[in-house]
N, C-alpha and C positions, 0 to 999 in steps of 0.2 A: 273453323270447326264445322262439321256437318251436322245440321239439325235433323232430329227425327220427326219434327213437326209437333212435338209435345208442347202444350201450353200456348199454342197459337191463339192470339186474342186481338180482336179489333181495337181494344183499348190502347194499343201501342201508339196510336195517333190521336187519342181522345182529346188532348189539350193543344193540338196544333193551332197556332195563331194566338195562344194565350201568352201574355208576357208577365214574368215574375221578376221583381227586383229583390235580390237576396242580400241582406246584410247579416248573415249568420256565419259562424265559424265552428271549427272542431268537428263534432260528430252529429249531435241531435238535429240542428238546423240544416246542415248539408244533407242529412238523410232525407228530411222532408222535401227539400228542393230537388234532390236527385230523383225522387219518385215522380215529381211533376215533370222534370226534364226527360226522364225515360218515357213518359207518356206524351211527349211531343211539345211541351211548353218551351218557350224561349226564356231560359233562366239566365239572368244577368247578375253575376256575382260581383258585388262591390267590395273591393279590398283596399287595405291600407297601402299607400305607396311604399315600395322598397321592402316590405315585409309580408304583407298579405295575410291570409288565414294562418293562424298559429300552426295548424296541422301540416302546413307545408314543411315545417322544420322539425317535426316530431319523428325521431327514429322509430323503426329502421327506415333506411333510405333506399331509393332506386334512382339510378342515373342512366342516361343514354350512353351507349357505347362510345368510349373515348371522350366523354364530356362530363367528368365527375363534378365540375363546377355547376352543373345544372341539376344536381341531385334534388329530389323532392320526397317528402315523407309518404310512406305507403298508405297511411290513414287518409291523407288528402286524395291520393289516387283512387282509393276505394270508394269515395263518397262524392266526387265532383265531376264525373263524366257528363257529357252532353250539355255543358254550361259554357257561357261566355264570361270572361273576366275583364273587369275594368278597374283601374286604380283611381281613387279620388281621395284627396286629403280633406276630410270633412271639417277641419278647422279653418279652411279657406272658404270665404264667402262665395267665390266663383264656383268652387267645386260643389258647395251645398246647393247653389242655384241650378247647376247642371243636374244634380241628383233629383231635385224637385221637378225639373222638366221631364226627367226620365220617369219618375213616379206618375206624372200626369198621363203618360202613355201606357201605364201598367194596369193589369187586372189584379195582381196580387203583390203585396208588400209584406216581407217577413223579416223580422229582426230578432236577434238574441242577445242584445245588450243587457247589462244590469238595469232593472227597472228604474226609470227616471232619466237615463242618459239620452234616450231618443227625444224626450221632451226638451232637454237642454239644446239638442241639435236642431230643434224646430221640426221634428219629424213625428210629433205626437199624432195619435189617431184623430183627435179633434181638429188639428190643423190640416191633415192630409185629406180627411173626408170632405172638407169644404172645397179643396182643389179638385178632387176626383171622387164624386159621390158613388161611383160604381166600384171603388176599390175594396178588395178584401184584404184586411189588415191583420196579420198574425204576429203575436208576440210569443216568444219562447224563452223561458227563464228557469232557474233552478227551483225557487220557492214561491214564485208568483208575485203579484203586484200589491198584496196586502201590506198593512203597516208593519208587520213583523218580517214577512218574507222578502220584501223588496230590497232590504239592505244586506241580505245574506248571500254570499257567493256559494256555488256548489258545483261539483262534478259528479260523474257517475258513481264512483266508489263512496263518496260522501253520502249520496242519496241512498245507496245500498245500505250503508250503516244506519242512516236515519230511519228508514222505513221497515227495518227488521229483516230485510233480505239477507244481510251478512250474518246476523245472529243465528238465523235458521240454516245457514249453509255450512257444511263441514261434517266431521264425524263427532259422535257424542263425547269422545274422550280427547278431542282436539279443540283448538281455538276456532273462533268464528272465521269465516273465509269469504273473500270477495268472489263473486262469480266472474270468471275470466272474460267472458263475452261482455261487451258493453250493452247489457240488456236494458238498462234504464235509458241511456242515450238513444239507442236504436228505437225502442218503443215510443219514447217521447216524440221522436221525429215522425214515426208512423202516425201517432195520434194527431200531430200537427197537420200532416198531409190529409188525414181524414177530415179534420175540422175545416181545412181550406176547401176541400171538395164539397163539403156540406154547405159552406157559405156561398160557393159559386152556384150550387143548385138553387139555393134560396134567391140569389141575385137574378137567376133566370126567370123566377116567378115574379119578383117584386121590382126588379130594375135597380135595386139599391145594394151597395156593398155593406159589409158589417165587420165588426172586430171579433176575432177568435183568439184563443190562448191555449198553449200547451205548456205544462210544467214538468220538470223531472220528478218532483216529489209526487205529483198525482200519478205519473206513469209508474213510479216505483211501488206505490201502494196498490195500484191496479194489478201489477204482476203478482201481488200476494192475495188476489181476489178470493179464492176459496179458502185459503188459510185464515183470512179475516173472518169469514162466516163461521168457520169451524171454531175459531177462538171464542166468538160470542156464544156459540152453542155449548161449548164445553167449559168455558172459563179459563182455558189454558192456551198460552201462546205456543206456536210451533216449536219443536225441539230440533236440534241437529240430529239427523238420522243417516248421514253418509249417503249411500246409494239407495237406501230404502225409502219407501213411502208409507205413511201411516194409513193409507186407504185400502191396501190389499197386500197379500202375501201368497206365494213368493213374488216379490216385486222389487228386485235388488240385484246386485252383482254377485257372481260366484267365481271362485278360483277353479281353473282347470289344470291339467298337467303342465301346461306351458303358457298360460295366459289368464285372461279374465273375460267372462261374458256377462251381459246384462239381460235379465229375464223379466218379463212383465206378464205374469199369469193373473190377469185381473178378474177372472170369474171361475166358477166351478168347472165349466166345460174345458177351459184352457188348462186348468190344473190337472184334470183327468187325463188330457192328452199328453201333458208333460210327464206325468207319472208313468203312463203306459210306454212312452218312448224310452224312458230310463229304466224300464223293468222294475218299477216301484208301484205297481198298480194297487198294492195293498194299502198304500197311504190314503187312497181316495175315501175309503170307508172307515178309516181310523177316526175315532170320535174327537181326537185332537185337531184334525185337519179337514173335517167334512163340510165346513162352511167357511166363508171368508172371515167371519168374526172369530171362529175357533182357530183358524190359521194365524190370524194376527195375535191372538192370545198366546199361542205356542210357537211364535216365529223363530226363536232361537233353536228349538229342537228341530223344527222343519228345515231350517237352513243347514244345520249340521248333517242331517240325513241326505239332503240333496247334494250338498257339496262333497260328501264322501263318495258319492257316485260320480259326480262330474269331474272330480280330481283324477279319475282314472282315464279320462278322455282328453285328447288334445283340444285346444281351443277351436280349431277348425272342425273337428269331428263333432264336438258338442253343439256348436252352432248349427251345423248342417242337420244333425239328428233332430234337434228341436224345431228348426225351421220346417223340415219336412213333415213334422207332426202338427203344423199350424200354430206353433207357440211363438209369440212375439219375442225375438231374441236378436242380439247383436254382440259380436266381439266388441270390447272396449277399444276402439280404434284411436290412434293418433290422427290428427287432422290430415296429414299427408296421405296416410293409408285410406282414410275414409273417402277422400275425394277421388281416389283411383279405383274404388270398388266398382264392379260391374253395374250395380244398381245406381250408384251415383253417376256413372258415365251415361247410363240410359237417360238420365234426367236432363242432359245437356246444360249443366249448371254454368259452365264457364264459356265466356264469349271473347273472341279475339277482337279488341277494339280497333277502330280506324283512327287515322290522324296522329299516330304516335310520332315522337321526334325521329327524324331520319337517321338511319344507321343504327337503329336499336331494335331489339326484339321486345315488344311490349309485354307487360304483364297481362295475363288473362284477367277479366273482370267478371264478377258474379252477377248474373242477371237477376232481375226481380222475379219472385216466385210465380207470378201469373203471366209473365211475358215469355215469348219463345226465344230460342237461341239464335234465330235469324233476325232478332231485333237489333238495329244498328246502335252500337255504343261508341261514342266519339271520345277519344282520349281527353282527360282533364286539361283545361287550358293552362298555358303559362301565365304567370302573374302579369296582368295588364295586357294580355294578348289582343284583346278586342276593344281597347280604350278608344282608339281613333275611329274604329268602325262604328261603335255605339254613339260616340259624340257626333258623328256625321249624320246620324239619324234624328238628332234633336234640333229643335229650333233655337239655336244659340247664336249670339253675335260672333262673327269671325274672330274678333280679337280675344274673346273669352275662350273659344275653342283652342286657339293657338296658345294661349297662356296655360291652359290645363295640360296640353300636350308637352309644352316645355317643362312644366313641373314634373311630368311623368318621366321624361328623358333624364332628368337630373337624378332620379332615384333608381333607374334601371340597373345600375351596377352595384347597388348596395347589397 
């Protein structure tokens, strides 16, 4: 894919030489370590022998041409590029010792076990900081390490339900709805990445590592940031409003002759431009609609007037008419259509990865928003692809290394 040069950023190699030991799975933790990997860090993903990260086996699947037995979940592909994978059975003392030797060489250790499990494995912050005082140690969990949260499992939709996201999502006359994007997992991973970067900056000043934490529940409530403030101000929790927002009007979707558009007329100037474009200039001075507060109070009437006009236009014509007038607007696109829109193509969002299995046409990968399309993204590793390579980098007795590689070979076909 040819880059337009947009988003070029020297941060692409900001963490070159940094080593990250990654004991996370699924979405949130891998999102955090993918950010570090895309920024140049050597991320070593430690996986269970024979199975690996659960996301490897979550449908839908992709497989190399002619090799359906090598299928891998697309969630795993999306979140694990630029990493190395090793298999270690952490119930084996030799494997735990190898992991400890690896952590001794690391700058960052990140785990997403249920709180308490890393302690039982001998991987607690207290133990690892004595071995490696410069280590940045990140824990990522659903509800945190407190006496209540530590025992409760949780995934993205559970946190959406717990934090009020689901209750506020949907249409007023319909049931609560999950946001289809993994907003909690992705944001928790981003917060973990930010916390790790902050701890690394502090280490540069002090010479000492520290422990940081990211939780799905904190990330979920943070997504409801201004709704929480509004609730305390008004005494009312947010309601389901469909495509509308309680902050402004018209700020919602409208039906056209053949589709739907989303309009965000967030202030008086934009509203005036919208009305002029639709030959409805008289609405601007109508006492029902002359301020944001008045438009909110008479939202239903305003919606009907605007939609009666927009229903006479095709989706394309309505979108073009309003966009030309400087009104924030978009057709309600399906994802496949959105990614092929000229504006999306201009952003160079998709990158062709290197290192995909031979004989296959790799899936394009989505770049990080602040990196350019010429940033190299290496295809996610096969399970245990780098076990021998990484073990060779560690100060291990030959017989221990050989034993670990024999254990890996017995699980390769599982």
